[in-house]
All heavy atoms as a GROMACS GRO file, in nm:
protein
  622
    1MET      N    1   0.086  -0.116  -0.001
    1MET     CA    2  -0.004   0.000   0.002
    1MET      C    3   0.092   0.122   0.000
    1MET      O    4   0.178   0.136   0.080
    1MET     CB    5  -0.092  -0.002   0.130
    1MET     CG    6  -0.176   0.122   0.138
    1MET     SD    7  -0.260   0.129   0.291
    1MET     CE    8  -0.400   0.030   0.259
    2ALA      N    9   0.060   0.211  -0.090
    2ALA     CA   10   0.141   0.339  -0.094
    2ALA      C   11   0.089   0.445   0.001
    2ALA      O   12  -0.031   0.452   0.022
    2ALA     CB   13   0.131   0.393  -0.242
    3GLU      N   14   0.178   0.512   0.056
    3GLU     CA   15   0.143   0.623   0.152
    3GLU      C   16   0.119   0.751   0.071
    3GLU      O   17   0.199   0.775  -0.024
    3GLU     CB   18   0.244   0.643   0.256
    3GLU     CG   19   0.260   0.526   0.360
    3GLU     CD   20   0.356   0.562   0.467
    3GLU    OE1   21   0.372   0.681   0.501
    3GLU    OE2   22   0.419   0.470   0.516
    4THR      N   23   0.024   0.826   0.107
    4THR     CA   24  -0.005   0.951   0.044
    4THR      C   25   0.010   1.064   0.147
    4THR      O   26  -0.017   1.042   0.262
    4THR     CB   27  -0.142   0.957  -0.022
    4THR    OG1   28  -0.239   0.944   0.076
    4THR    CG2   29  -0.153   0.851  -0.132
    5THR      N   30   0.047   1.181   0.100
    5THR     CA   31   0.053   1.294   0.187
    5THR      C   32  -0.046   1.400   0.134
    5THR      O   33  -0.046   1.431   0.010
    5THR     CB   34   0.195   1.356   0.184
    5THR    OG1   35   0.282   1.256   0.228
    5THR    CG2   36   0.207   1.472   0.280
    6THR      N   37  -0.128   1.450   0.220
    6THR     CA   38  -0.224   1.554   0.183
    6THR      C   39  -0.178   1.680   0.237
    6THR      O   40  -0.148   1.690   0.355
    6THR     CB   41  -0.368   1.522   0.231
    6THR    OG1   42  -0.400   1.386   0.188
    6THR    CG2   43  -0.469   1.620   0.195
    7GLN      N   44  -0.160   1.784   0.148
    7GLN     CA   45  -0.123   1.914   0.201
    7GLN      C   46  -0.250   1.992   0.230
    7GLN      O   47  -0.346   1.998   0.143
    7GLN     CB   48  -0.039   1.984   0.096
    7GLN     CG   49   0.094   1.926   0.085
    7GLN     CD   50   0.182   2.014  -0.013
    7GLN    OE1   51   0.133   2.100  -0.076
    7GLN    NE2   52   0.308   1.974  -0.029
    8GLN      N   53  -0.260   2.054   0.344
    8GLN     CA   54  -0.371   2.130   0.379
    8GLN      C   55  -0.354   2.269   0.320
    8GLN      O   56  -0.251   2.338   0.336
    8GLN     CB   57  -0.381   2.144   0.528
    8GLN     CG   58  -0.512   2.200   0.576
    8GLN     CD   59  -0.530   2.188   0.728
    8GLN    OE1   60  -0.433   2.161   0.799
    8GLN    NE2   61  -0.641   2.216   0.775
    9ARG      N   62  -0.450   2.311   0.244
    9ARG     CA   63  -0.455   2.444   0.184
    9ARG      C   64  -0.552   2.532   0.253
    9ARG      O   65  -0.654   2.489   0.293
    9ARG     CB   66  -0.493   2.434   0.033
    9ARG     CG   67  -0.390   2.350  -0.038
    9ARG     CD   68  -0.414   2.353  -0.193
    9ARG     NE   69  -0.326   2.270  -0.260
    9ARG     CZ   70  -0.354   2.165  -0.327
    9ARG    NH1   71  -0.481   2.131  -0.349
    9ARG    NH2   72  -0.261   2.092  -0.389
   10PRO      N   73  -0.530   2.660   0.258
   10PRO     CA   74  -0.628   2.753   0.313
   10PRO      C   75  -0.757   2.743   0.232
   10PRO      O   76  -0.759   2.728   0.110
   10PRO     CB   77  -0.558   2.890   0.298
   10PRO     CG   78  -0.418   2.860   0.275
   10PRO     CD   79  -0.407   2.731   0.210
   11LEU      N   80  -0.865   2.758   0.307
   11LEU     CA   81  -0.998   2.760   0.247
   11LEU      C   82  -1.024   2.886   0.164
   11LEU      O   83  -0.969   2.987   0.204
   11LEU     CB   84  -1.112   2.748   0.351
   11LEU     CG   85  -1.099   2.623   0.442
   11LEU    CD1   86  -1.208   2.632   0.552
   11LEU    CD2   87  -1.128   2.499   0.356
   12THR      N   88  -1.096   2.869   0.059
   12THR     CA   89  -1.129   2.988  -0.021
   12THR      C   90  -1.208   3.083   0.064
   12THR      O   91  -1.303   3.040   0.131
   12THR     CB   92  -1.206   2.943  -0.148
   12THR    OG1   93  -1.130   2.847  -0.220
   12THR    CG2   94  -1.246   3.060  -0.233
   13GLY      N   95  -1.171   3.209   0.061
   13GLY     CA   96  -1.245   3.308   0.141
   13GLY      C   97  -1.200   3.315   0.283
   13GLY      O   98  -1.260   3.380   0.364
   14TRP      N   99  -1.095   3.238   0.324
   14TRP     CA  100  -1.051   3.238   0.458
   14TRP      C  101  -0.981   3.365   0.486
   14TRP      O  102  -0.872   3.397   0.429
   14TRP     CB  103  -0.947   3.122   0.474
   14TRP     CG  104  -0.902   3.101   0.613
   14TRP    CD1  105  -0.778   3.142   0.665
   14TRP    CD2  106  -0.968   3.041   0.724
   14TRP    NE1  107  -0.765   3.114   0.794
   14TRP    CE2  108  -0.880   3.047   0.831
   14TRP    CE3  109  -1.091   2.979   0.740
   14TRP    CZ2  110  -0.914   2.992   0.955
   14TRP    CZ3  111  -1.121   2.924   0.862
   14TRP    CH2  112  -1.037   2.934   0.968
   15ASP      N  113  -1.037   3.450   0.569
   15ASP     CA  114  -0.982   3.585   0.591
   15ASP      C  115  -0.938   3.598   0.733
   15ASP      O  116  -0.927   3.717   0.782
   15ASP     CB  117  -1.082   3.691   0.552
   15ASP     CG  118  -1.219   3.676   0.633
   15ASP    OD1  119  -1.235   3.573   0.706
   15ASP    OD2  120  -1.300   3.763   0.617
   16LYS      N  121  -0.909   3.492   0.802
   16LYS     CA  122  -0.862   3.502   0.940
   16LYS      C  123  -0.709   3.494   0.946
   16LYS      O  124  -0.652   3.415   0.867
   16LYS     CB  125  -0.924   3.393   1.028
   16LYS     CG  126  -1.079   3.410   1.029
   16LYS     CD  127  -1.138   3.293   1.096
   16LYS     CE  128  -1.291   3.307   1.072
   16LYS     NZ  129  -1.352   3.181   1.068
   17PRO      N  130  -0.650   3.571   1.030
   17PRO     CA  131  -0.504   3.572   1.038
   17PRO      C  132  -0.455   3.451   1.110
   17PRO      O  133  -0.528   3.379   1.180
   17PRO     CB  134  -0.470   3.691   1.121
   17PRO     CG  135  -0.597   3.713   1.210
   17PRO     CD  136  -0.708   3.662   1.122
   18GLU      N  137  -0.328   3.420   1.095
   18GLU     CA  138  -0.260   3.313   1.169
   18GLU      C  139  -0.232   3.371   1.306
   18GLU      O  140  -0.146   3.459   1.318
   18GLU     CB  141  -0.129   3.269   1.099
   18GLU     CG  142  -0.151   3.196   0.974
   18GLU     CD  143  -0.209   3.053   0.998
   18GLU    OE1  144  -0.167   2.995   1.100
   18GLU    OE2  145  -0.283   3.004   0.909
   19LEU      N  146  -0.312   3.333   1.407
   19LEU     CA  147  -0.294   3.388   1.545
   19LEU      C  148  -0.190   3.320   1.618
   19LEU      O  149  -0.176   3.189   1.609
   19LEU     CB  150  -0.426   3.383   1.614
   19LEU     CG  151  -0.543   3.458   1.558
   19LEU    CD1  152  -0.669   3.435   1.643
   19LEU    CD2  153  -0.513   3.608   1.552
   20ASP      N  154  -0.105   3.388   1.699
   20ASP     CA  155  -0.011   3.325   1.784
   20ASP      C  156  -0.086   3.297   1.915
   20ASP      O  157  -0.115   3.391   1.991
   20ASP     CB  158   0.106   3.423   1.807
   20ASP     CG  159   0.210   3.363   1.902
   20ASP    OD1  160   0.196   3.242   1.942
   20ASP    OD2  161   0.306   3.435   1.931
   21LEU      N  162  -0.118   3.166   1.940
   21LEU     CA  163  -0.192   3.128   2.056
   21LEU      C  164  -0.100   3.083   2.173
   21LEU      O  165  -0.147   3.038   2.276
   21LEU     CB  166  -0.289   3.020   2.025
   21LEU     CG  167  -0.384   3.050   1.906
   21LEU    CD1  168  -0.471   2.928   1.878
   21LEU    CD2  169  -0.473   3.169   1.951
   22THR      N  170   0.036   3.110   2.157
   22THR     CA  171   0.129   3.066   2.254
   22THR      C  172   0.102   3.117   2.396
   22THR      O  173   0.105   3.041   2.491
   22THR     CB  174   0.273   3.104   2.216
   22THR    OG1  175   0.294   3.066   2.081
   22THR    CG2  176   0.378   3.051   2.310
   23ASN      N  177   0.076   3.240   2.409
   23ASN     CA  178   0.045   3.302   2.542
   23ASN      C  179  -0.099   3.329   2.572
   23ASN      O  180  -0.132   3.414   2.655
   23ASN     CB  181   0.129   3.432   2.556
   23ASN     CG  182   0.277   3.406   2.547
   23ASN    OD1  183   0.323   3.315   2.615
   23ASN    ND2  184   0.350   3.485   2.474
   24ALA      N  185  -0.187   3.263   2.491
   24ALA     CA  186  -0.333   3.283   2.510
   24ALA      C  187  -0.377   3.240   2.652
   24ALA      O  188  -0.322   3.145   2.706
   24ALA     CB  189  -0.411   3.209   2.406
   25GLN      N  190  -0.468   3.309   2.704
   25GLN     CA  191  -0.528   3.287   2.837
   25GLN      C  192  -0.650   3.192   2.810
   25GLN      O  193  -0.759   3.247   2.787
   25GLN     CB  194  -0.561   3.406   2.907
   25GLN     CG  195  -0.446   3.504   2.925
   25GLN     CD  196  -0.404   3.510   3.065
   25GLN    OE1  197  -0.473   3.480   3.158
   25GLN    NE2  198  -0.279   3.560   3.084
   26TRP      N  199  -0.633   3.063   2.816
   26TRP     CA  200  -0.741   2.970   2.788
   26TRP      C  201  -0.835   2.957   2.906
   26TRP      O  202  -0.791   2.946   3.016
   26TRP     CB  203  -0.686   2.833   2.747
   26TRP     CG  204  -0.609   2.839   2.617
   26TRP    CD1  205  -0.474   2.849   2.609
   26TRP    CD2  206  -0.663   2.831   2.489
   26TRP    NE1  207  -0.448   2.855   2.472
   26TRP    CE2  208  -0.564   2.844   2.402
   26TRP    CE3  209  -0.794   2.816   2.441
   26TRP    CZ2  210  -0.573   2.840   2.264
   26TRP    CZ3  211  -0.811   2.815   2.300
   26TRP    CH2  212  -0.708   2.820   2.214
   27GLN      N  213  -0.968   2.955   2.877
   27GLN     CA  214  -1.067   2.938   2.979
   27GLN      C  215  -1.147   2.811   2.947
   27GLN      O  216  -1.186   2.793   2.835
   27GLN     CB  217  -1.166   3.058   2.975
   27GLN     CG  218  -1.094   3.191   2.998
   27GLN     CD  219  -1.188   3.311   2.976
   27GLN    OE1  220  -1.304   3.302   3.001
   27GLN    NE2  221  -1.132   3.420   2.932
   28SER      N  222  -1.173   2.733   3.054
   28SER     CA  223  -1.252   2.613   3.041
   28SER      C  224  -1.396   2.641   3.024
   28SER      O  225  -1.448   2.735   3.086
   28SER     CB  226  -1.225   2.519   3.160
   28SER     OG  227  -1.096   2.474   3.160
   29SER      N  228  -1.461   2.557   2.945
   29SER     CA  229  -1.611   2.569   2.929
   29SER      C  230  -1.668   2.496   3.051
   29SER      O  231  -1.602   2.424   3.119
   29SER     CB  232  -1.650   2.508   2.800
   29SER     OG  233  -1.622   2.367   2.804
   30SER      N  234  -1.798   2.507   3.063
   30SER     CA  235  -1.879   2.436   3.161
   30SER      C  236  -1.814   2.439   3.306
   30SER      O  237  -1.814   2.339   3.372
   30SER     CB  238  -1.895   2.291   3.122
   30SER     OG  239  -1.945   2.282   2.990
   31ARG      N  240  -1.765   2.558   3.342
   31ARG     CA  241  -1.705   2.580   3.475
   31ARG      C  242  -1.595   2.475   3.499
   31ARG      O  243  -1.587   2.416   3.610
   31ARG     CB  244  -1.815   2.575   3.577
   31ARG     CG  245  -1.910   2.690   3.558
   31ARG     CD  246  -2.011   2.692   3.669
   31ARG     NE  247  -2.105   2.799   3.642
   31ARG     CZ  248  -2.233   2.784   3.607
   31ARG    NH1  249  -2.285   2.665   3.590
   31ARG    NH2  250  -2.309   2.891   3.588
   32GLY      N  251  -1.521   2.439   3.405
   32GLY     CA  252  -1.410   2.347   3.423
   32GLY      C  253  -1.438   2.203   3.405
   32GLY      O  254  -1.354   2.121   3.405
   33ARG      N  255  -1.562   2.163   3.372
   33ARG     CA  256  -1.602   2.030   3.350
   33ARG      C  257  -1.600   1.992   3.204
   33ARG      O  258  -1.612   1.872   3.171
   33ARG     CB  259  -1.740   2.008   3.410
   33ARG     CG  260  -1.744   2.022   3.561
   33ARG     CD  261  -1.881   1.986   3.611
   33ARG     NE  262  -1.993   2.048   3.539
   33ARG     CZ  263  -2.059   2.156   3.579
   33ARG    NH1  264  -2.022   2.221   3.694
   33ARG    NH2  265  -2.155   2.206   3.508
   34GLY      N  266  -1.590   2.088   3.114
   34GLY     CA  267  -1.599   2.054   2.975
   34GLY      C  268  -1.468   2.017   2.910
   34GLY      O  269  -1.359   2.025   2.966
   35ASP      N  270  -1.483   1.973   2.783
   35ASP     CA  271  -1.366   1.933   2.711
   35ASP      C  272  -1.316   2.046   2.615
   35ASP      O  273  -1.221   2.022   2.537
   35ASP     CB  274  -1.401   1.809   2.622
   35ASP     CG  275  -1.425   1.683   2.710
   35ASP    OD1  276  -1.367   1.678   2.812
   35ASP    OD2  277  -1.506   1.607   2.665
   36VAL      N  278  -1.381   2.158   2.627
   36VAL     CA  279  -1.349   2.269   2.533
   36VAL      C  280  -1.289   2.387   2.620
   36VAL      O  281  -1.334   2.419   2.724
   36VAL     CB  282  -1.474   2.310   2.459
   36VAL    CG1  283  -1.446   2.434   2.369
   36VAL    CG2  284  -1.521   2.203   2.373
   37GLN      N  285  -1.193   2.456   2.558
   37GLN     CA  286  -1.135   2.579   2.612
   37GLN      C  287  -1.142   2.683   2.503
   37GLN      O  288  -1.139   2.656   2.386
   37GLN     CB  289  -0.990   2.558   2.650
   37GLN     CG  290  -0.968   2.464   2.769
   37GLN     CD  291  -0.828   2.446   2.807
   37GLN    OE1  292  -0.740   2.438   2.709
   37GLN    NE2  293  -0.790   2.440   2.928
   38ILE      N  294  -1.164   2.810   2.551
   38ILE     CA  295  -1.164   2.921   2.461
   38ILE      C  296  -1.067   3.027   2.507
   38ILE      O  297  -1.036   3.039   2.628
   38ILE     CB  298  -1.307   2.985   2.444
   38ILE    CG1  299  -1.361   3.041   2.579
   38ILE    CG2  300  -1.408   2.886   2.387
   38ILE    CD1  301  -1.480   3.127   2.560
   39ALA      N  302  -1.023   3.109   2.415
   39ALA     CA  303  -0.934   3.218   2.444
   39ALA      C  304  -0.974   3.334   2.350
   39ALA      O  305  -1.018   3.313   2.231
   39ALA     CB  306  -0.788   3.179   2.422
   40PHE      N  307  -0.966   3.457   2.399
   40PHE     CA  308  -0.981   3.582   2.318
   40PHE      C  309  -0.854   3.636   2.280
   40PHE      O  310  -0.773   3.676   2.364
   40PHE     CB  311  -1.068   3.674   2.398
   40PHE     CG  312  -1.199   3.622   2.444
   40PHE    CD1  313  -1.212   3.562   2.571
   40PHE    CD2  314  -1.311   3.621   2.360
   40PHE    CE1  315  -1.336   3.505   2.610
   40PHE    CE2  316  -1.434   3.570   2.408
   40PHE     CZ  317  -1.444   3.511   2.528
   41VAL      N  318  -0.824   3.634   2.152
   41VAL     CA  319  -0.693   3.680   2.098
   41VAL      C  320  -0.720   3.773   1.980
   41VAL      O  321  -0.774   3.737   1.876
   41VAL     CB  322  -0.612   3.563   2.051
   41VAL    CG1  323  -0.476   3.602   1.993
   41VAL    CG2  324  -0.598   3.461   2.168
   42GLU      N  325  -0.665   3.890   1.990
   42GLU     CA  326  -0.667   3.993   1.883
   42GLU      C  327  -0.800   4.012   1.821
   42GLU      O  328  -0.813   4.021   1.699
   42GLU     CB  329  -0.558   3.953   1.775
   42GLU     CG  330  -0.419   3.952   1.828
   42GLU     CD  331  -0.319   3.906   1.725
   42GLU    OE1  332  -0.341   3.929   1.610
   42GLU    OE2  333  -0.212   3.859   1.766
   43GLY      N  334  -0.910   4.015   1.895
   43GLY     CA  335  -1.043   4.035   1.842
   43GLY      C  336  -1.113   3.907   1.787
   43GLY      O  337  -1.216   3.919   1.732
   44PHE      N  338  -1.046   3.797   1.803
   44PHE     CA  339  -1.103   3.668   1.757
   44PHE      C  340  -1.120   3.581   1.876
   44PHE      O  341  -1.068   3.602   1.983
   44PHE     CB  342  -1.011   3.599   1.656
   44PHE     CG  343  -0.998   3.672   1.524
   44PHE    CD1  344  -0.905   3.769   1.510
   44PHE    CD2  345  -1.087   3.641   1.425
   44PHE    CE1  346  -0.886   3.836   1.394
   44PHE    CE2  347  -1.077   3.716   1.305
   44PHE     CZ  348  -0.977   3.811   1.286
   45ILE      N  349  -1.203   3.478   1.860
   45ILE     CA  350  -1.220   3.374   1.962
   45ILE      C  351  -1.165   3.240   1.914
   45ILE      O  352  -1.198   3.197   1.804
   45ILE     CB  353  -1.370   3.354   1.999
   45ILE    CG1  354  -1.434   3.484   2.052
   45ILE    CG2  355  -1.392   3.242   2.104
   45ILE    CD1  356  -1.493   3.576   1.952
   46ALA      N  357  -1.072   3.186   1.990
   46ALA     CA  358  -1.016   3.054   1.955
   46ALA      C  359  -1.076   2.951   2.048
   46ALA      O  360  -1.100   2.977   2.158
   46ALA     CB  361  -0.863   3.061   1.978
   47MET      N  362  -1.101   2.829   1.992
   47MET     CA  363  -1.156   2.719   2.067
   47MET      C  364  -1.072   2.602   2.041
   47MET      O  365  -1.034   2.574   1.924
   47MET     CB  366  -1.300   2.700   2.023
   47MET     CG  367  -1.368   2.588   2.102
   47MET     SD  368  -1.546   2.572   2.082
   47MET     CE  369  -1.551   2.510   1.911
   48ARG      N  370  -1.041   2.528   2.151
   48ARG     CA  371  -0.958   2.404   2.136
   48ARG      C  372  -1.009   2.292   2.222
   48ARG      O  373  -1.088   2.316   2.322
   48ARG     CB  374  -0.811   2.438   2.168
   48ARG     CG  375  -0.785   2.458   2.314
   48ARG     CD  376  -0.644   2.483   2.337
   48ARG     NE  377  -0.612   2.496   2.480
   48ARG     CZ  378  -0.495   2.523   2.534
   48ARG    NH1  379  -0.387   2.543   2.455
   48ARG    NH2  380  -0.480   2.534   2.665
   49ASN      N  381  -0.961   2.174   2.192
   49ASN     CA  382  -0.993   2.060   2.276
   49ASN      C  383  -0.894   2.056   2.391
   49ASN      O  384  -0.774   2.052   2.374
   49ASN     CB  385  -0.972   1.930   2.190
   49ASN     CG  386  -1.001   1.800   2.260
   49ASN    OD1  387  -0.995   1.796   2.385
   49ASN    ND2  388  -1.021   1.700   2.184
   50SER      N  389  -0.948   2.065   2.510
   50SER     CA  390  -0.864   2.070   2.634
   50SER      C  391  -0.783   1.949   2.654
   50SER      O  392  -0.674   1.948   2.717
   50SER     CB  393  -0.943   2.112   2.757
   50SER     OG  394  -1.038   2.008   2.791
   51GLY      N  395  -0.836   1.833   2.599
   51GLY     CA  396  -0.763   1.711   2.619
   51GLY      C  397  -0.645   1.692   2.521
   51GLY      O  398  -0.557   1.609   2.544
   52ARG      N  399  -0.650   1.776   2.417
   52ARG     CA  400  -0.546   1.768   2.318
   52ARG      C  401  -0.505   1.915   2.273
   52ARG      O  402  -0.531   1.956   2.159
   52ARG     CB  403  -0.586   1.690   2.196
   52ARG     CG  404  -0.617   1.538   2.228
   52ARG     CD  405  -0.640   1.458   2.108
   52ARG     NE  406  -0.516   1.464   2.034
   52ARG     CZ  407  -0.513   1.416   1.904
   52ARG    NH1  408  -0.624   1.375   1.847
   52ARG    NH2  409  -0.401   1.422   1.840
   53PRO      N  410  -0.451   1.991   2.366
   53PRO     CA  411  -0.421   2.126   2.338
   53PRO      C  412  -0.327   2.156   2.216
   53PRO      O  413  -0.327   2.262   2.158
   53PRO     CB  414  -0.368   2.186   2.471
   53PRO     CG  415  -0.326   2.066   2.538
   53PRO     CD  416  -0.406   1.953   2.498
   54GLU      N  417  -0.255   2.051   2.180
   54GLU     CA  418  -0.162   2.066   2.063
   54GLU      C  419  -0.233   2.054   1.932
   54GLU      O  420  -0.179   2.093   1.826
   54GLU     CB  421  -0.046   1.958   2.073
   54GLU     CG  422  -0.100   1.819   2.042
   54GLU     CD  423  -0.166   1.747   2.161
   54GLU    OE1  424  -0.179   1.807   2.273
   54GLU    OE2  425  -0.214   1.631   2.138
   55SER      N  426  -0.359   2.015   1.931
   55SER     CA  427  -0.434   2.001   1.812
   55SER      C  428  -0.470   2.142   1.758
   55SER      O  429  -0.478   2.232   1.838
   55SER     CB  430  -0.563   1.922   1.838
   55SER     OG  431  -0.534   1.790   1.873
   56PRO      N  432  -0.499   2.157   1.638
   56PRO     CA  433  -0.538   2.286   1.583
   56PRO      C  434  -0.662   2.344   1.658
   56PRO      O  435  -0.752   2.272   1.695
   56PRO     CB  436  -0.578   2.258   1.434
   56PRO     CG  437  -0.504   2.130   1.403
   56PRO     CD  438  -0.498   2.051   1.530
   57SER      N  439  -0.661   2.470   1.664
   57SER     CA  440  -0.777   2.542   1.727
   57SER      C  441  -0.865   2.599   1.619
   57SER      O  442  -0.824   2.627   1.508
   57SER     CB  443  -0.726   2.664   1.814
   57SER     OG  444  -0.642   2.622   1.908
   58LEU      N  445  -0.996   2.608   1.650
   58LEU     CA  446  -1.097   2.669   1.563
   58LEU      C  447  -1.088   2.822   1.596
   58LEU      O  448  -1.086   2.856   1.715
   58LEU     CB  449  -1.232   2.613   1.584
   58LEU     CG  450  -1.256   2.468   1.558
   58LEU    CD1  451  -1.396   2.429   1.601
   58LEU    CD2  452  -1.239   2.446   1.410
   59ILE      N  453  -1.101   2.902   1.489
   59ILE     CA  454  -1.089   3.048   1.512
   59ILE      C  455  -1.224   3.105   1.460
   59ILE      O  456  -1.269   3.076   1.355
   59ILE     CB  457  -0.978   3.104   1.432
   59ILE    CG1  458  -0.845   3.043   1.462
   59ILE    CG2  459  -0.970   3.258   1.451
   59ILE    CD1  460  -0.798   3.052   1.608
   60PHE      N  461  -1.286   3.186   1.541
   60PHE     CA  462  -1.415   3.250   1.512
   60PHE      C  463  -1.404   3.400   1.512
   60PHE      O  464  -1.331   3.451   1.598
   60PHE     CB  465  -1.523   3.209   1.623
   60PHE     CG  466  -1.556   3.066   1.625
   60PHE    CD1  467  -1.481   2.981   1.708
   60PHE    CD2  468  -1.667   3.017   1.559
   60PHE    CE1  469  -1.515   2.848   1.716
   60PHE    CE2  470  -1.700   2.880   1.578
   60PHE     CZ  471  -1.623   2.795   1.655
   61THR      N  472  -1.473   3.465   1.424
   61THR     CA  473  -1.496   3.611   1.435
   61THR      C  474  -1.602   3.623   1.542
   61THR      O  475  -1.670   3.526   1.575
   61THR     CB  476  -1.545   3.670   1.303
   61THR    OG1  477  -1.674   3.620   1.277
   61THR    CG2  478  -1.447   3.647   1.185
   62PRO      N  479  -1.616   3.753   1.600
   62PRO     CA  480  -1.722   3.762   1.694
   62PRO      C  481  -1.865   3.726   1.638
   62PRO      O  482  -1.947   3.671   1.716
   62PRO     CB  483  -1.713   3.915   1.732
   62PRO     CG  484  -1.564   3.943   1.709
   62PRO     CD  485  -1.525   3.859   1.588
   63ALA      N  486  -1.891   3.763   1.515
   63ALA     CA  487  -2.018   3.728   1.462
   63ALA      C  488  -2.039   3.575   1.451
   63ALA      O  489  -2.139   3.514   1.482
   63ALA     CB  490  -2.035   3.791   1.330
   64GLU      N  491  -1.931   3.506   1.405
   64GLU     CA  492  -1.943   3.356   1.393
   64GLU      C  493  -1.960   3.295   1.530
   64GLU      O  494  -2.032   3.202   1.546
   64GLU     CB  495  -1.812   3.302   1.332
   64GLU     CG  496  -1.796   3.340   1.180
   64GLU     CD  497  -1.661   3.312   1.133
   64GLU    OE1  498  -1.556   3.304   1.205
   64GLU    OE2  499  -1.653   3.295   1.009
   65TRP      N  500  -1.884   3.347   1.637
   65TRP     CA  501  -1.894   3.297   1.768
   65TRP      C  502  -2.036   3.314   1.818
   65TRP      O  503  -2.092   3.220   1.876
   65TRP     CB  504  -1.797   3.363   1.858
   65TRP     CG  505  -1.805   3.311   1.999
   65TRP    CD1  506  -1.852   3.376   2.109
   65TRP    CD2  507  -1.760   3.188   2.044
   65TRP    NE1  508  -1.840   3.292   2.214
   65TRP    CE2  509  -1.784   3.174   2.184
   65TRP    CE3  510  -1.700   3.072   1.978
   65TRP    CZ2  511  -1.754   3.064   2.256
   65TRP    CZ3  512  -1.670   2.960   2.058
   65TRP    CH2  513  -1.700   2.958   2.195
   66GLY      N  514  -2.096   3.433   1.797
   66GLY     CA  515  -2.230   3.456   1.836
   66GLY      C  516  -2.326   3.353   1.776
   66GLY      O  517  -2.422   3.304   1.842
   67ALA      N  518  -2.317   3.329   1.646
   67ALA     CA  519  -2.402   3.232   1.581
   67ALA      C  520  -2.378   3.090   1.634
   67ALA      O  521  -2.473   3.018   1.655
   67ALA     CB  522  -2.372   3.242   1.431
   68PHE      N  523  -2.260   3.056   1.662
   68PHE     CA  524  -2.225   2.930   1.714
   68PHE      C  525  -2.290   2.914   1.852
   68PHE      O  526  -2.357   2.807   1.877
   68PHE     CB  527  -2.074   2.903   1.725
   68PHE     CG  528  -2.037   2.780   1.796
   68PHE    CD1  529  -2.039   2.657   1.727
   68PHE    CD2  530  -1.991   2.779   1.923
   68PHE    CE1  531  -2.007   2.542   1.789
   68PHE    CE2  532  -1.949   2.661   1.981
   68PHE     CZ  533  -1.955   2.545   1.923
   69VAL      N  534  -2.271   3.006   1.941
   69VAL     CA  535  -2.322   2.995   2.079
   69VAL      C  536  -2.486   2.999   2.071
   69VAL      O  537  -2.546   2.919   2.138
   69VAL     CB  538  -2.272   3.108   2.157
   69VAL    CG1  539  -2.349   3.121   2.300
   69VAL    CG2  540  -2.124   3.090   2.184
   70SER      N  541  -2.536   3.080   1.987
   70SER     CA  542  -2.683   3.081   1.974
   70SER      C  543  -2.733   2.948   1.927
   70SER      O  544  -2.834   2.896   1.978
   70SER     CB  545  -2.725   3.193   1.874
   70SER     OG  546  -2.861   3.190   1.850
   71GLY      N  547  -2.672   2.886   1.828
   71GLY     CA  548  -2.706   2.754   1.780
   71GLY      C  549  -2.697   2.647   1.887
   71GLY      O  550  -2.780   2.563   1.899
   72ALA      N  551  -2.594   2.663   1.965
   72ALA     CA  552  -2.568   2.564   2.074
   72ALA      C  553  -2.676   2.576   2.175
   72ALA      O  554  -2.730   2.474   2.230
   72ALA     CB  555  -2.435   2.583   2.136
   73ARG      N  556  -2.714   2.694   2.210
   73ARG     CA  557  -2.819   2.718   2.315
   73ARG      C  558  -2.955   2.667   2.259
   73ARG      O  559  -3.041   2.627   2.339
   73ARG     CB  560  -2.836   2.860   2.347
   73ARG     CG  561  -2.723   2.916   2.426
   73ARG     CD  562  -2.738   3.055   2.473
   73ARG     NE  563  -2.628   3.101   2.553
   73ARG     CZ  564  -2.575   3.225   2.551
   73ARG    NH1  565  -2.629   3.320   2.478
   73ARG    NH2  566  -2.478   3.256   2.635
   74GLU      N  567  -2.978   2.665   2.135
   74GLU     CA  568  -3.103   2.625   2.071
   74GLU      C  569  -3.098   2.472   2.050
   74GLU      O  570  -3.194   2.411   1.992
   74GLU     CB  571  -3.130   2.692   1.948
   74GLU     CG  572  -3.163   2.839   1.968
   74GLU     CD  573  -3.172   2.921   1.839
   74GLU    OE1  574  -3.168   2.856   1.733
   74GLU    OE2  575  -3.188   3.038   1.847
   75GLY      N  576  -2.988   2.406   2.093
   75GLY     CA  577  -2.976   2.261   2.073
   75GLY      C  578  -2.924   2.215   1.937
   75GLY      O  579  -2.925   2.096   1.908
   76GLU      N  580  -2.871   2.305   1.860
   76GLU     CA  581  -2.821   2.274   1.728
   76GLU      C  582  -2.693   2.194   1.730
   76GLU      O  583  -2.660   2.113   1.652
   76GLU     CB  584  -2.794   2.402   1.644
   76GLU     CG  585  -2.761   2.371   1.504
   76GLU     CD  586  -2.754   2.498   1.421
   76GLU    OE1  587  -2.816   2.600   1.456
   76GLU    OE2  588  -2.685   2.503   1.321
   77PHE      N  589  -2.617   2.220   1.845
   77PHE     CA  590  -2.490   2.149   1.865
   77PHE      C  591  -2.492   2.073   1.999
   77PHE      O  592  -2.546   2.124   2.092
   77PHE     CB  593  -2.376   2.248   1.872
   77PHE     CG  594  -2.366   2.332   1.753
   77PHE    CD1  595  -2.419   2.461   1.742
   77PHE    CD2  596  -2.302   2.286   1.636
   77PHE    CE1  597  -2.417   2.534   1.630
   77PHE    CE2  598  -2.287   2.362   1.525
   77PHE     CZ  599  -2.350   2.495   1.524
   78ASP      N  600  -2.432   1.956   1.999
   78ASP     CA  601  -2.425   1.883   2.124
   78ASP      C  602  -2.276   1.901   2.176
   78ASP      O  603  -2.181   1.854   2.126
   78ASP     CB  604  -2.445   1.733   2.100
   78ASP     CG  605  -2.433   1.651   2.224
   78ASP    OD1  606  -2.416   1.713   2.334
   78ASP    OD2  607  -2.436   1.528   2.213
   79LEU      N  608  -2.269   1.979   2.281
   79LEU     CA  609  -2.135   2.018   2.331
   79LEU      C  610  -2.095   1.930   2.444
   79LEU      O  611  -1.990   1.952   2.509
   79LEU     CB  612  -2.138   2.161   2.378
   79LEU     CG  613  -2.166   2.269   2.272
   79LEU    CD1  614  -2.173   2.405   2.339
   79LEU    CD2  615  -2.066   2.265   2.167
   80THR      N  616  -2.161   1.826   2.470
   80THR     CA  617  -2.130   1.733   2.582
   80THR      C  618  -2.041   1.621   2.535
   80THR      O  619  -2.025   1.584   2.419
   80THR     CB  620  -2.248   1.674   2.652
   80THR    OG1  621  -2.328   1.597   2.556
   80THR    CG2  622  -2.331   1.785   2.718
   0.00000   0.00000   0.00000
């Protein structure tokens, strides 16, 4: 079986900067019981898996974050 390498390319229309999250102040969700952490960096919201902090973080604009949280509150997302 041959191994293949997939190069990740930026998404079309991706207008978010490469944020330096090295010194980000991560906050746990669900009062520390959740698996998600968020940080506010340079006007964006970063979200990561607290169990695998080395994994890529999701980056949201404030409008995207608002829509995500609104959808989660309405049951659109299962955050447990």
